[in-house]
C-alpha positions in Angstrom: -12.7 20.6 16.4 -9.3 19.1 16.2 -6.4 18.0 18.9 -2.8 17.6 17.6 -0.4 19.5 15.4 -2.0 19.0 12.3 -5.0 20.2 13.3 -3.2 23.5 14.1 -2.0 24.5 10.3 -5.6 24.3 9.2 -7.1 26.9 11.9 -3.9 29.3 11.1 -5.0 28.9 7.5 -8.6 29.8 8.0 -7.8 32.7 10.6 -5.4 34.0 7.7 -8.4 33.4 5.0 -10.6 36.0 7.3 -12.9 33.1 8.1 -15.0 33.9 11.1 -14.1 31.1 14.3 -16.8 31.2 16.8 -15.1 28.8 18.5 -12.7 26.0 18.8 -13.0 22.1 20.2 -10.1 19.9 21.2 -9.1 17.4 23.9 -9.2 17.7 27.4 -5.6 18.4 29.0 -4.4 15.4 30.3 -1.1 14.4 32.7 2.2 14.2 31.0 5.7 13.4 31.9 7.5 12.3 34.8 5.9 14.9 37.2 1.9 14.0 35.7 1.4 18.3 35.1 -1.4 18.9 32.6 -0.5 19.0 29.0 -2.7 20.9 26.7 -3.1 20.0 23.0 -2.0 21.7 20.3 -4.9 23.5 19.0 -5.9 24.5 22.7 -2.4 26.2 22.7 -2.7 27.9 19.1 -6.2 29.0 20.1 -5.7 30.6 23.2 -3.0 32.7 22.0 -5.4 33.8 19.0 -8.3 34.7 22.0 -10.5 32.0 20.5 -13.1 30.3 22.8 -12.0 26.8 23.7 -14.7 23.6 24.5 -12.6 20.8 26.3 -15.6 18.0 26.5 -14.9 14.4 28.1 -17.9 13.3 26.0 -19.5 14.4 23.0 -23.3 13.9 23.7 -22.7 15.8 27.3 -25.4 17.9 27.5 -23.8 20.3 29.1 -21.4 20.9 26.0 -24.0 20.4 23.2 -25.8 23.5 24.8 -22.4 25.3 24.7 -22.0 24.3 20.8 -25.8 25.6 20.5 -24.8 28.4 21.5 -22.1 29.5 19.4 -24.5 29.2 16.6 -22.1 27.9 13.9 -22.8 27.8 10.1 -20.4 25.1 9.2 -18.1 23.0 11.4 -14.8 21.8 10.4 -13.4 18.7 11.7 -9.1 17.9 11.7 -7.6 14.9 13.7 -10.3 14.6 16.0 -12.7 11.8 17.9 -15.6 10.8 15.8 -18.7 12.9 16.4 -21.9 11.8 17.2 -25.3 13.0 14.9 -26.5 15.6 17.4 -23.2 17.2 17.0 -22.2 17.1 13.0 -25.5 17.6 12.1 -26.2 20.7 14.1 -24.7 23.8 11.8 -27.0 24.5 8.9 -24.1 24.3 6.3 -23.3 20.6 8.0 -19.9 19.5 8.7 -17.1 19.0 7.1 -14.0 17.0 7.8 -10.4 16.8 6.5 -8.7 13.5 5.8 -5.5 12.4 5.5 -5.5 10.4 2.3 -7.2 10.1 -0.8 -10.5 8.9 0.1 -12.1 6.2 -0.4 -8.7 5.0 -0.1 -7.2 4.7 3.5 -10.1 5.5 5.9 -9.3 5.6 9.4 -6.8 6.5 11.8 -3.6 6.2 10.6 -3.9 7.3 6.7 0.1 8.7 6.8 1.9 5.5 8.4 -0.2 3.1 6.2 0.5 5.0 2.7 3.9 4.7 3.4 4.2 1.1 5.0 2.3 -0.2 1.8 4.7 1.2 -0.1 2.2 4.3 -1.6 4.3 6.6 -4.4 1.3 9.2 -4.0 -1.2 10.4 -1.5 -3.1 13.5 -0.9 -5.7 15.1 1.4 -9.4 15.1 1.1 -12.0 17.1 2.5 -15.6 15.8 3.1 -19.0 16.1 5.0 -19.6 14.0 7.7 -22.5 11.3 7.9 -23.0 7.8 10.3 -20.2 5.7 9.0 -16.4 7.2 9.6 -14.6 8.5 6.5 -17.2 7.6 3.9 -19.2 10.9 3.3 -19.7 13.0 0.0 -16.3 14.5 -0.8 -15.8 17.9 -2.0 -12.0 18.5 -3.2 -8.7 16.6 -2.9 -5.1 17.4 -3.6 -2.4 14.9 -4.2 1.3 14.5 -3.0 4.0 12.2 -4.3 5.6 10.0 -1.6 9.2 10.1 -2.4 12.0 7.4 -1.5 13.2 9.4 1.6 9.7 10.1 2.8 9.0 8.7 6.4 5.8 9.0 8.2 7.0 12.2 9.7 7.9 14.4 6.3 4.8 13.0 4.5 3.0 14.4 7.5 4.1 18.2 7.7 3.6 17.9 3.4 -0.1 17.1 4.1 -0.5 19.4 6.8 0.2 22.1 4.8 -1.6 21.0 1.4 -4.6 20.2 3.9 -4.8 23.4 5.5 -4.7 24.8 1.8 -7.5 22.9 0.7 -9.7 23.6 3.8 -9.9 27.1 3.2 -10.4 26.3 -1.1 -13.3 24.2 0.7 -14.7 26.6 3.3 -15.0 29.4 0.8 -16.4 27.4 -2.1 -19.0 26.2 0.7 -20.0 29.9 1.8 -20.6 30.8 -2.1 -22.2 27.5 -2.6 -20.3 27.0 -5.9 -19.1 23.0 -5.3 -19.8 19.9 -6.0 -20.3 16.5 -3.8 -19.2 12.9 -5.0 -20.3 9.9 -3.4 -17.4 8.1 -2.5 -19.0 4.7 -3.6 -19.0 5.8 -7.0 -15.3 6.4 -7.0 -14.7 3.0 -5.3 -16.6 0.8 -7.9 -14.1 -1.6 -9.0 -11.2 -0.7 -7.2 -9.8 -2.3 -4.3 -9.9 -0.4 -1.2 -7.1 -0.1 1.3 -7.5 0.7 5.0 -6.2 2.5 7.9 -6.3 1.2 11.9 -5.2 2.5 14.5 -1.6 0.8 15.4 -0.6 -1.1 17.8 2.5 -2.4 19.3 2.5 -5.4 18.0 1.9 -3.9 14.1 5.5 -2.8 14.8 7.3 -5.4 15.4 9.6 -6.2 12.3 9.6 -9.6 10.6 12.8 -10.2 9.5 11.5 -12.9 7.0 9.7 -10.0 4.9 11.4 -8.9 1.7 14.1 -6.1 2.8 11.4 -3.4 1.0 8.4 -4.6 2.9 11.1 -4.0 6.0 12.2 -0.7 4.6 8.9 0.8 4.2 7.4 -0.2 7.4 10.2 1.4 9.4 9.6 4.8 7.5 5.8 4.5 7.7 6.4 4.0 11.9 9.1 6.8 12.0 9.5 8.7 14.3 6.6 7.7 16.0 5.2 4.8 16.8 8.8 3.8 15.6 9.7 0.1 14.1 11.4 -2.1 16.6 13.4 -5.4 16.7 15.5 -7.2 19.6 18.7 -6.6 20.6 21.1 -8.1 23.0 17.7 -9.1 24.6 16.3 -5.1 24.9 14.0 -3.3 22.7 15.7 -1.8 19.6 14.0 1.0 17.9 14.7 2.1 14.5 14.1 5.6 13.1 15.4 5.5 10.0 17.5 2.6 7.8 18.9 2.1 4.4 18.1 -1.1 2.2 20.5 -2.9 0.1 19.2 -5.4 -2.4 21.8 -8.1 -2.4 22.3 -11.8 -2.1 23.7 -13.0 1.2 24.1 -16.3 2.7 23.0 -14.6 6.4 19.8 -16.2 8.4 17.0 -13.7 8.1 17.1 -11.5 11.4 20.7 -11.9 11.7 23.1 -9.2 11.5 26.2 -8.5 10.5 28.8 -5.9 11.6 31.9 -3.8 11.2 32.0 -2.5 15.0 32.6 1.0 14.0 30.4 2.1 11.1 27.8 -0.5 10.1 25.3 -2.6 12.0 23.0 -4.1 9.0 20.2 -6.7 9.6 19.4 -9.8 7.3 15.9 -10.2 5.3 15.9 -13.0 2.5 16.6 -10.6 -0.5 19.0 -8.4 1.4 20.1 -6.2 4.2 18.2 -3.1 6.2 21.5 -0.7 7.0 21.1 0.9 10.1 21.3 4.4 10.9 19.0 6.2 13.2 18.3 4.1 16.8 17.2 4.0 20.3 18.4 0.9 22.3 15.9 0.4 25.4 17.2 2.3 28.0 19.6 4.9 26.4 19.2 8.0 24.1 18.2 8.4 20.4 21.6 7.9 18.4 23.4 7.6 15.1 25.1 4.1 14.5 28.7 5.0 14.8 28.1 6.6 18.1 25.6 3.7 18.8 28.3 0.8 18.0 30.7 3.1 19.7 29.2 2.2 23.3 27.8 -1.7 22.9 29.9 -4.9 22.7 27.8 -7.0 20.0 
């Protein structure tokens, strides 16, 4: 059960490991683009290419979908980047339902763990497999694997790293359940005495840059929201999306939120303790471009 590209790597790894995939559940096709043509999820496209049966329920409690799922007789259900399941679904298979989550649980439970780990300046993240239960992302942990978050990582590069690591960890988890050689670790025990950080869905207001924040924090926000949904500010009364920037920690006398430029090679916005040097941006109504190309075509 999955929808985006992140889940495709796991499905592919399970198939390559010889697992018998009796069915794939993914999101319904959605209208997309200017022509509003129906767009298929990344998981559906891959599943169809491999000849796998695909179910696309609008509602997960739909009796017809429940019956179709029962007829597949799965021993185990695997969830990667999908919707919250009702108990009638996750409690169906005899071996249960496992989930792959892109964080080191119990930290960063929620919809956007990759983004929030970078926004909060974490130095490591990872992937976790666990059994589903009622509360979201709280089931007993099976396996985890850590990855380092490097200074040059953004949400896109961490996504790709965790996608590959997660696929391998999922195969390991499924094989362990198949053989019965695994232990479960309650998240409550791991969480004792630690401050839990959460990863809620990101809204537009979370993406607006506050230039009164320290340079490091603004830089982390830009990295954590790139390439999507993208941090933004305003320039000449228009939305300016920032995909890549460099931080410069230095003393200056520029008011936070104001900028300096040589009109050729750099455009730098001020924070209280330094500058953010823009590298890859997109002004509302324009295409995405590097800073030098941008400066050639605009008067500031």
